[in-house]
DRENNU-558716 format. One line per 8 residues: number of its first residue (from 0); their letters; for each residue x, y, z of C-alpha. Coordinates in nm, 4 decimals. Layout:
BEGIN
NUM) A) X Y Z ~ ... $
REM end
This chain:
BEGIN
0) MKAWRVWL) 10.5875 0.9504 1.5832 ~ 10.6940 1.0033 1.9445 ~ 10.4268 1.0514 2.2072 ~ 10.5502 1.3974 2.3097 ~ 10.5116 1.5199 1.9506 ~ 10.1486 1.3969 1.9423 ~ 10.0712 1.5726 2.2698 ~ 10.2454 1.8875 2.1465 $
8) FIAGVIAL) 10.0372 1.8807 1.8276 ~ 9.7123 1.8377 2.0247 ~ 9.8055 2.1209 2.2625 ~ 9.8863 2.3425 1.9649 ~ 9.5459 2.2734 1.8037 ~ 9.3686 2.3488 2.1333 ~ 9.5651 2.6721 2.1735 ~ 9.4848 2.7721 1.8141 $
16) LAGVCCMF) 9.1122 2.7079 1.8631 ~ 9.1197 2.8982 2.1925 ~ 9.2777 3.1910 2.0122 ~ 9.0069 3.1801 1.7444 ~ 8.7411 3.1754 2.0205 ~ 8.8916 3.4884 2.1751 ~ 8.9528 3.6781 1.8505 ~ 8.6440 3.5822 1.6459 $
24) PQGGARVG) 8.3818 3.8630 1.6387 ~ 8.1003 3.7919 1.8825 ~ 7.8376 3.8815 1.6247 ~ 7.9996 3.6614 1.3614 ~ 8.1833 3.7386 1.0387 ~ 7.9888 3.7810 0.7177 ~ 8.1304 3.6162 0.4046 ~ 7.9055 3.7025 0.1139 $
32) TVNLRFPT) 7.5534 3.6001 0.2139 ~ 7.6745 3.3679 0.4901 ~ 7.7332 3.4791 0.8490 ~ 8.0043 3.2629 1.0095 ~ 7.9935 3.2159 1.3869 ~ 8.2284 3.0606 1.6394 ~ 8.1536 2.9715 2.0029 ~ 8.3097 3.1875 2.2715 $
40) LTKILNPR) 8.5677 3.0457 2.5111 ~ 8.3292 3.1031 2.8025 ~ 8.0592 2.8935 2.6358 ~ 8.3029 2.6075 2.5708 ~ 8.4411 2.6063 2.9246 ~ 8.0977 2.6452 3.0845 ~ 7.8479 2.4455 2.8772 ~ 7.4832 2.4502 2.9813 $
48) QEMDVEAY) 7.4059 2.1590 3.2091 ~ 7.0995 1.9729 3.0927 ~ 6.8502 1.8665 3.3560 ~ 6.8195 1.5013 3.4493 ~ 6.4539 1.4444 3.3613 ~ 6.4300 1.1070 3.5358 ~ 6.5775 1.2493 3.8604 ~ 6.3458 1.5493 3.8371 $
56) LRQQDSLA) 6.0414 1.3249 3.7947 ~ 6.1508 1.1024 4.0850 ~ 6.1770 1.4093 4.3069 ~ 5.8271 1.5167 4.2081 ~ 5.6893 1.1654 4.2564 ~ 5.8330 1.1543 4.6082 ~ 5.6273 1.4652 4.6867 ~ 5.3151 1.2942 4.5517 $
64) SLLDSIQD) 5.3873 0.9887 4.7695 ~ 5.4259 1.2126 5.0728 ~ 5.0939 1.3794 5.0009 ~ 4.9240 1.0405 4.9701 ~ 5.0433 0.9502 5.3208 ~ 4.9195 1.2689 5.4867 ~ 4.5746 1.2196 5.6380 ~ 4.5594 1.4665 5.9279 $
72) SMAFFQQQ) 4.6649 1.8084 5.8012 ~ 4.4616 1.9686 5.5279 ~ 4.6597 2.2927 5.5520 ~ 4.9908 2.1094 5.5034 ~ 4.8450 1.9172 5.2096 ~ 4.7285 2.2392 5.0437 ~ 5.0635 2.4065 5.1031 ~ 5.2512 2.1211 4.9373 $
80) LDSSDTRF) 5.0111 2.1144 4.6429 ~ 5.0575 2.4868 4.5856 ~ 5.4357 2.4450 4.5744 ~ 5.4279 2.1549 4.3277 ~ 5.5247 2.1948 3.9633 ~ 5.2074 2.0015 3.8776 ~ 4.9729 2.2307 4.0705 ~ 4.6489 2.3740 3.9347 $
88) WFPGDDDS) 4.5702 2.7444 3.9352 ~ 4.2061 2.8181 4.0162 ~ 3.9742 3.1200 3.9812 ~ 3.9891 3.3083 4.3102 ~ 4.2449 3.0507 4.4376 ~ 3.9488 2.8261 4.5208 ~ 4.0969 2.4776 4.5597 ~ 3.7466 2.3314 4.5898 $
96) FFDTLFAQ) 3.7030 2.3993 4.2157 ~ 3.6774 2.0274 4.1247 ~ 3.4699 1.9237 4.4281 ~ 3.1337 1.9218 4.2488 ~ 3.2801 1.7041 3.9729 ~ 3.4336 1.4605 4.2225 ~ 3.1036 1.4383 4.4127 ~ 2.9146 1.3529 4.0922 $
104) LERTGRTG) 3.1767 1.0967 3.9860 ~ 3.1561 0.9225 4.3224 ~ 2.7807 0.8739 4.2734 ~ 2.7890 0.7332 3.9186 ~ 2.7719 0.3757 4.0481 ~ 2.4374 0.4555 4.2129 ~ 2.3004 0.6964 3.9530 ~ 2.4065 0.4957 3.6471 $
112) RTIRIVHY) 2.5512 0.8083 3.4824 ~ 2.8482 0.8237 3.2504 ~ 3.0022 1.1665 3.3081 ~ 3.2156 1.2861 3.0204 ~ 3.5475 1.4673 3.0242 ~ 3.5942 1.6190 2.6785 ~ 3.9640 1.6708 2.6023 ~ 4.0282 1.9125 2.3136 $
120) GDSQIEMD) 4.3835 1.9810 2.2052 ~ 4.6311 2.0317 1.9242 ~ 4.8702 1.7694 1.7848 ~ 5.0177 1.7031 2.1308 ~ 4.7152 1.4801 2.2040 ~ 4.6840 1.3085 1.8653 ~ 4.6420 0.9293 1.8671 ~ 4.4833 0.9575 2.2147 $
128) RMSDRLRS) 4.8109 1.0672 2.3748 ~ 4.7757 1.2082 2.7277 ~ 4.3983 1.1496 2.7183 ~ 4.4525 0.7738 2.7457 ~ 4.6611 0.8068 3.0633 ~ 4.4079 1.0423 3.2219 ~ 4.1267 0.8042 3.1239 ~ 4.3069 0.5041 3.2703 $
136) HLQALFGG) 4.3686 0.6706 3.6074 ~ 4.0204 0.8171 3.6433 ~ 3.8362 0.5021 3.5358 ~ 4.0372 0.3091 3.7949 ~ 3.9025 0.5519 4.0564 ~ 3.5451 0.6034 3.9395 ~ 3.4603 0.3206 3.6993 ~ 3.3693 0.3270 3.3339 $
144) GGPGLVPF) 3.5389 0.1966 3.0214 ~ 3.5656 0.2266 2.6455 ~ 3.7506 0.4860 2.4356 ~ 3.4741 0.7500 2.4563 ~ 3.3542 0.9765 2.1770 ~ 3.4977 0.8911 1.8347 ~ 3.4212 1.0354 1.4890 ~ 3.2029 0.8382 1.2476 $
152) ATLIPSYS) 3.5071 0.8120 1.0211 ~ 3.8680 0.8602 1.1361 ~ 4.1294 1.0608 0.9491 ~ 4.3980 1.0313 1.2196 ~ 4.4683 0.6857 1.3678 ~ 4.4512 0.6192 1.7418 ~ 4.6275 0.3727 1.9722 ~ 4.3024 0.3207 2.1630 $
160) VSTYGTGA) 4.0377 0.2498 1.8984 ~ 4.0051 0.1801 1.5266 ~ 3.7239 0.3504 1.3339 ~ 3.6548 0.2993 0.9638 ~ 3.3873 0.4949 0.7809 ~ 3.2593 0.4171 0.4324 ~ 2.9840 0.5528 0.2110 ~ 2.8488 0.8926 0.1130 $
168) LVRQSPFG) 3.0389 1.0894 0.3787 ~ 3.1633 1.4490 0.3494 ~ 3.3773 1.5894 0.6319 ~ 3.2881 1.9431 0.7426 ~ 3.5173 2.1347 0.9786 ~ 3.6700 2.4808 1.0352 ~ 4.0189 2.3236 1.0558 ~ 4.2268 2.0627 0.8763 $
176) DTLVVRAG) 4.3221 1.9838 0.5182 ~ 3.9632 1.9169 0.4081 ~ 3.8372 2.2562 0.5219 ~ 3.4647 2.3029 0.4621 ~ 3.3359 2.6241 0.6177 ~ 2.9654 2.6306 0.7020 ~ 2.7847 2.9598 0.7457 ~ 2.5683 2.8157 1.0222 $
184) GNYGPMVQ) 2.8608 2.6675 1.2152 ~ 2.6976 2.3241 1.2410 ~ 3.0118 2.1315 1.3346 ~ 2.9096 1.9700 1.6616 ~ 3.1110 1.8886 1.9756 ~ 3.4046 1.7322 1.7866 ~ 3.4508 2.0571 1.5881 ~ 3.3855 1.8477 1.2785 $
192) DFHVEGSA) 3.1051 1.6339 1.1447 ~ 3.0446 1.3951 0.8580 ~ 2.7495 1.4856 0.6401 ~ 2.5701 1.1864 0.4960 ~ 2.3297 1.2041 0.2068 ~ 2.2303 0.8456 0.1413 ~ 2.3950 0.5530 0.3190 ~ 2.7161 0.5094 0.5182 $
200) TSTIRATT) 2.8707 0.2655 0.7657 ~ 3.1094 0.3031 1.0584 ~ 3.3008 0.0067 1.1994 ~ 3.4507 0.0589 1.5455 ~ 3.6981 -0.1932 1.6858 ~ 3.8462 -0.2048 2.0345 ~ 4.2219 -0.1703 2.0570 ~ 4.4431 -0.4771 2.0245 $
208) HRNRDSRL) 4.7548 -0.2932 2.1448 ~ 4.9031 -0.5034 2.4250 ~ 5.0076 -0.2008 2.6333 ~ 4.6648 -0.0345 2.6335 ~ 4.4334 -0.0368 2.9351 ~ 4.1991 -0.3380 2.9290 ~ 3.9035 -0.1085 3.0084 ~ 3.9275 0.0220 2.6517 $
216) TQLRRVRL) 3.7934 -0.3101 2.5238 ~ 3.4808 -0.3003 2.7420 ~ 3.2266 -0.1789 2.4860 ~ 2.8892 -0.1962 2.6606 ~ 2.7005 0.1161 2.5541 ~ 2.6961 0.2831 2.2110 ~ 2.5340 0.6169 2.1285 ~ 2.5156 0.7921 1.7929 $
224) LFCNRPGP) 2.5009 1.1732 1.8163 ~ 2.3790 1.3605 1.5081 ~ 2.1912 1.6608 1.3754 ~ 1.9029 1.5525 1.1579 ~ 1.8116 1.7098 0.8242 ~ 1.4685 1.7126 0.6552 ~ 1.3409 1.3573 0.6385 ~ 1.4124 1.0593 0.8625 $
232) LTATIAAG) 1.7493 0.9066 0.9548 ~ 1.7595 0.5336 1.0195 ~ 2.0518 0.3692 1.2000 ~ 2.1156 -0.0029 1.2376 ~ 2.3669 -0.1419 1.4877 ~ 2.5323 -0.4829 1.4937 ~ 2.7576 -0.5913 1.7828 ~ 2.8160 -0.9633 1.8217 $
240) QFADQKTA) 2.4711 -1.1216 1.8596 ~ 2.3127 -0.7831 1.9341 ~ 2.1250 -0.6001 1.6556 ~ 1.8769 -0.3139 1.6587 ~ 1.7408 -0.0358 1.4414 ~ 1.6257 0.3158 1.5304 ~ 1.4695 0.5986 1.3279 ~ 1.4512 0.9713 1.4010 $
248) DGEGVHLF) 1.2380 1.2253 1.2184 ~ 1.2409 1.6011 1.2547 ~ 1.5341 1.8417 1.2416 ~ 1.7658 1.9111 1.5324 ~ 2.0196 1.7303 1.7514 ~ 1.9311 1.3673 1.8324 ~ 2.0843 1.0724 2.0142 ~ 2.0396 0.7024 1.9434 $
256) DWKLDTIA) 2.1239 0.5001 2.2554 ~ 2.2005 0.1260 2.2589 ~ 2.2875 -0.0768 2.5696 ~ 2.4498 -0.3998 2.4558 ~ 2.3527 -0.7271 2.6193 ~ 2.7165 -0.8472 2.6220 ~ 3.0591 -0.6850 2.6057 ~ 3.1553 -0.6308 2.2417 $
264) SEVRISVE) 3.4959 -0.5829 2.0797 ~ 3.3528 -0.4559 1.7498 ~ 3.0508 -0.2423 1.6656 ~ 2.9086 -0.1617 1.3222 ~ 2.6608 0.1213 1.2650 ~ 2.4916 0.1708 0.9277 ~ 2.2877 0.4833 0.8552 ~ 2.0439 0.5792 0.5817 $
272) GSADLYGV) 1.9094 0.9305 0.5273 ~ 2.0284 1.2899 0.5498 ~ 2.2121 1.4111 0.8609 ~ 2.5296 1.5578 1.0064 ~ 2.6947 1.2822 1.2086 ~ 2.8673 1.4360 1.5122 ~ 3.0221 1.1194 1.6535 ~ 2.9748 0.7876 1.8312 $
280) MVDGGPGV) 3.0106 0.7506 2.2099 ~ 3.1536 0.4062 2.2836 ~ 3.1572 0.3508 2.6592 ~ 3.1867 0.0738 2.9148 ~ 2.9104 0.1518 3.1602 ~ 2.8569 0.3974 3.4476 ~ 3.1538 0.6030 3.5611 ~ 3.3740 0.8447 3.3708 $
288) AVDNIPMR) 3.4443 0.8708 2.9978 ~ 3.7369 1.0686 2.8569 ~ 3.6952 1.1837 2.4968 ~ 4.0086 1.2575 2.2948 ~ 3.9470 1.5291 2.0300 ~ 4.2711 1.6335 1.8549 ~ 4.2680 1.9439 1.6350 ~ 4.5973 1.9448 1.4482 $
296) GCSGHQFT) 4.7418 2.2887 1.3737 ~ 4.4741 2.4731 1.5742 ~ 4.5263 2.7662 1.8071 ~ 4.2071 2.6936 2.0004 ~ 4.0023 2.9761 1.8483 ~ 3.7512 2.7544 1.6674 ~ 3.4846 2.7185 1.9366 ~ 3.3185 3.0523 1.8632 $
304) QINRDQLA) 3.2726 2.9270 1.5048 ~ 3.0379 2.6475 1.6182 ~ 2.6612 2.6998 1.6271 ~ 2.5935 2.7781 1.9936 ~ 2.2437 2.6285 2.0205 ~ 2.3360 2.3021 1.8497 ~ 2.6541 2.2675 2.0571 ~ 2.4555 2.3285 2.3769 $
312) QAYSLMDV) 2.2040 2.0590 2.2808 ~ 2.4831 1.8126 2.2061 ~ 2.6662 1.8779 2.5344 ~ 2.3413 1.8321 2.7252 ~ 2.2782 1.4931 2.5648 ~ 2.6395 1.3903 2.6301 ~ 2.6301 1.4736 3.0058 ~ 2.9599 1.6653 3.0086 $
320) GLIIMQFG) 3.1176 1.7300 3.3485 ~ 3.4558 1.8758 3.2457 ~ 3.5933 2.0351 2.9287 ~ 3.9719 2.0389 2.8830 ~ 4.1279 2.2811 2.6338 ~ 4.4964 2.2153 2.5552 ~ 4.6290 2.4800 2.3190 ~ 4.8963 2.7434 2.2686 $
328) GNSVPYLS) 5.1831 2.5554 2.1073 ~ 5.0799 2.6374 1.7518 ~ 5.0618 3.0094 1.8294 ~ 5.3833 3.0601 2.0280 ~ 5.6194 3.0793 1.7242 ~ 5.4088 3.3586 1.5723 ~ 5.3553 3.5746 1.8812 ~ 5.5882 3.8710 1.9074 $
336) GDRSIENY) 5.5470 4.1473 2.1604 ~ 5.3118 4.2102 2.4493 ~ 5.0222 4.3258 2.2311 ~ 5.0063 4.0035 2.0265 ~ 5.0243 3.7922 2.3439 ~ 4.7500 4.0003 2.5047 ~ 4.5258 3.9605 2.1993 ~ 4.5820 3.5851 2.1886 $
344) CKNMGAQI) 4.4987 3.5431 2.5577 ~ 4.1948 3.7674 2.5207 ~ 4.0690 3.5511 2.2343 ~ 4.1156 3.2373 2.4431 ~ 3.9048 3.4007 2.7125 ~ 3.6283 3.4459 2.4545 ~ 3.6491 3.0736 2.3689 ~ 3.6113 2.9828 2.7363 $
352) DRLHQCCP) 3.3101 3.2143 2.7644 ~ 3.1461 3.0438 2.4652 ~ 3.1950 2.6990 2.6170 ~ 3.0550 2.8219 2.9491 ~ 2.7471 2.9453 2.7608 ~ 2.7033 2.6146 2.5777 ~ 2.7730 2.3907 2.8769 ~ 2.7033 2.5886 3.1967 $
360) NALILFIG) 2.7089 2.2817 3.4219 ~ 3.0581 2.1745 3.3156 ~ 3.3888 2.2889 3.4606 ~ 3.6633 2.4048 3.2241 ~ 4.0349 2.3323 3.2545 ~ 4.2907 2.4951 3.0250 ~ 4.6273 2.3240 2.9735 ~ 4.8988 2.5586 2.8519 $
368) PSDMCKRS) 5.1844 2.4820 2.6087 ~ 5.4979 2.2831 2.6841 ~ 5.8499 2.4167 2.6642 ~ 5.9388 2.4706 2.2975 ~ 6.2877 2.5393 2.1664 ~ 6.4468 2.6790 1.8527 ~ 6.8006 2.7504 1.7355 ~ 6.9444 3.0893 1.8235 $
376) EEGDLITY) 7.1699 3.2788 1.5851 ~ 7.4627 3.1285 1.7756 ~ 7.3262 2.7797 1.7087 ~ 7.2101 2.7133 2.0652 ~ 6.8762 2.5565 2.1513 ~ 6.6759 2.8152 2.3430 ~ 6.3169 2.8416 2.4635 ~ 6.1024 3.0637 2.2402 $
384) PELPKVVE) 6.1541 3.4078 2.3997 ~ 5.7833 3.4868 2.4268 ~ 5.6827 3.1479 2.5688 ~ 5.7079 3.2296 2.9441 ~ 5.4968 3.5418 2.8862 ~ 5.2377 3.3360 2.6971 ~ 5.2198 3.0859 2.9834 ~ 5.1658 3.3585 3.2429 $
392) GLRTAVCS) 4.9267 3.5520 3.0197 ~ 4.7138 3.2423 2.9605 ~ 4.7099 3.1555 3.3302 ~ 4.5824 3.5018 3.4208 ~ 4.3250 3.5128 3.1401 ~ 4.1962 3.1593 3.2008 ~ 4.1398 3.2114 3.5737 ~ 3.9746 3.5486 3.5138 $
400) HGAAYWSI) 3.7221 3.3727 3.2870 ~ 3.6247 3.1156 3.5490 ~ 3.8405 2.8230 3.4356 ~ 4.1302 2.6378 3.5976 ~ 4.4830 2.6291 3.4537 ~ 4.7478 2.3554 3.4434 ~ 5.0951 2.4188 3.3018 ~ 5.2867 2.1549 3.1066 $
408) FHAMGGAH) 5.5655 2.4143 3.0855 ~ 5.6107 2.3990 3.4634 ~ 5.5353 2.0267 3.4931 ~ 5.8254 1.9362 3.2621 ~ 6.0811 2.1643 3.4292 ~ 6.0292 2.5123 3.2838 ~ 6.2399 2.7038 3.0333 ~ 6.5138 2.5160 2.8411 $
416) SMPAWVEQ) 6.3862 2.1767 2.9639 ~ 6.2797 2.0371 2.6261 ~ 6.6362 1.9603 2.5031 ~ 6.6839 1.7339 2.8070 ~ 6.3541 1.5571 2.7331 ~ 6.4639 1.5033 2.3715 ~ 6.8113 1.3851 2.4753 ~ 6.6576 1.1295 2.7130 $
424) GLGSGDYI) 6.4075 0.9964 2.4573 ~ 6.1041 1.1812 2.5957 ~ 6.0719 1.4469 2.3242 ~ 6.0798 1.4514 1.9441 ~ 6.3508 1.6007 1.7244 ~ 6.1466 1.9132 1.6516 ~ 6.1902 2.0183 2.0181 ~ 5.8173 2.0895 2.0337 $
432) HFSQRGAD) 5.6351 1.7580 2.0681 ~ 5.6758 1.4745 2.3170 ~ 5.7673 1.1225 2.2183 ~ 5.5094 0.8559 2.3023 ~ 5.6921 0.7809 2.6269 ~ 5.7136 1.1505 2.7117 ~ 5.3426 1.1983 2.6412 ~ 5.2652 0.9001 2.8671 $
440) IMGDRLAQ) 5.4676 1.0589 3.1472 ~ 5.2964 1.3941 3.1027 ~ 4.9535 1.2281 3.0925 ~ 5.0391 1.0474 3.4166 ~ 5.1499 1.3770 3.5744 ~ 4.8181 1.5367 3.4827 ~ 4.6256 1.2379 3.6179 ~ 4.8281 1.2400 3.9403 $
448) AFESMYHL) 4.7532 1.6096 3.9829 ~ 4.3813 1.5253 3.9578 ~ 4.4236 1.2433 4.2075 ~ 4.5947 1.4796 4.4524 ~ 4.2993 1.7177 4.4285 ~ 4.0669 1.4224 4.4845 ~ 4.2600 1.3284 4.7995 ~ 4.2222 1.6883 4.9184 $
456) YKLRKAAG) 3.8485 1.6692 4.8456 ~ 3.8186 1.3506 5.0536 ~ 4.0173 1.5082 5.3398 ~ 3.7905 1.8093 5.3293 ~ 3.4788 1.5929 5.3262 ~ 3.6049 1.3848 5.6189 ~ 3.6904 1.6950 5.8206 ~ 3.3381 1.8335 5.7840 $
464) PDVYLAEH) 3.2068 2.1700 5.6628 ~ 3.3073 2.3643 5.9760 ~ 3.6776 2.2877 5.9339 ~ 3.6636 2.3671 5.5640 ~ 3.4918 2.7017 5.6164 ~ 3.7405 2.7916 5.8900 ~ 4.0266 2.7389 5.6455 ~ 3.8379 2.9251 5.3674 $
472) PQIQSSNE) 3.6950 3.2428 5.5252 ~ 3.6245 3.3902 5.1833 ~ 3.3609 3.1200 5.1249 ~ 3.2090 3.1809 5.4692 ~ 3.1699 3.5553 5.3981 ~ 3.0227 3.4782 5.0557 ~ 2.7616 3.2519 5.2143 ~ 2.6702 3.5174 5.4674 $
480) QQ) 2.6199 3.7755 5.1930 ~ 2.3850 3.5407 5.0116 $
REM end
């Protein structure tokens, strides 16, 4: 066939398709129970341009590098932070929100404390995703090690630690497939516990993953947190050459504390008695610990279902400095209309209030949902229509209840950004979750946002209280009123 005939055929097909684009009903044509659709000519000629995620992240990283180099202008630093996509929103716009936490973390080397950051979240943080990157950055700054608080027996695997539980264990939790609702709400700080009636053993092994932070393998201190039942509970630990046994009698929340004489890579704890086992804190010495507590399928409304007094006792024994709540993604597909969004945000405010009551000395940070996409009737990938309203509603509600807010939605590029993350290997095919690489990037972005606030804290401290009060007149007037 001659070349001009081929080109004529191709041009004819293109013209025919263009005609169909122009003539096909915009709302589609129904054939029986099927509604046929055809893209418009405008959509074909002007396709949506996906964002370049790598270029976007490089641009944001250049801002972070600039901020790191600024040492003489606190006002400029604050202005740049407020314009960043990874900024925090604070109650009363008080950018000194984290200062008390930073001050305590700086002193852990002298005080010997291990200050805990408890990271609750939905399936976005399963397998220690995001938490591990935050932990790595903060432990590099403030010291510490180990994977943090882990359940006595693990149902969901983790990249950072392996935990195997055997024996007479019954999981109790207000969420998950093995739902066991307790009238008294005795679930503990992991929003689940393992009830033992008899004997059970937990074996905890440090990660062997070659890409994990080496601090995860530094197991130096082990603490068993539990709520005792009538009669004694005896626990025996074995870690290398170290062995010890402890017994607790009397009901209530207790803590067995072991400081190992050498660094261990594996710990075994055997218990005998009747108790609700809240979890095991596996740490690497003074500094900061970041606990990863995933709650698959949860909306974040489970905290008011936990016994307040027992949760308060547990938090006190744990020495919690910051509680992170990362929720919203599981609720977005089911929220429709302003009233449902308002009710959801109001309920999240009640959860924050409960955690404030149980842990008054800890700060609270809420992390909102990422961009999430679904198919429109035309077959396009679009952000869930209510998602931007949910993000703004949560930000307002969180700050009004005395907590800080950080937005993954903004940090990844805003509406319609998830398809680009998926296309570039940073998101999963459901257009809701991140891939492992994407979760690592987002965890690094969160950690870098914390580090920027720490730099601001150090600038403020170096400048002295007079400079800080001059730039924050609202604090000066508050002090005068007191």
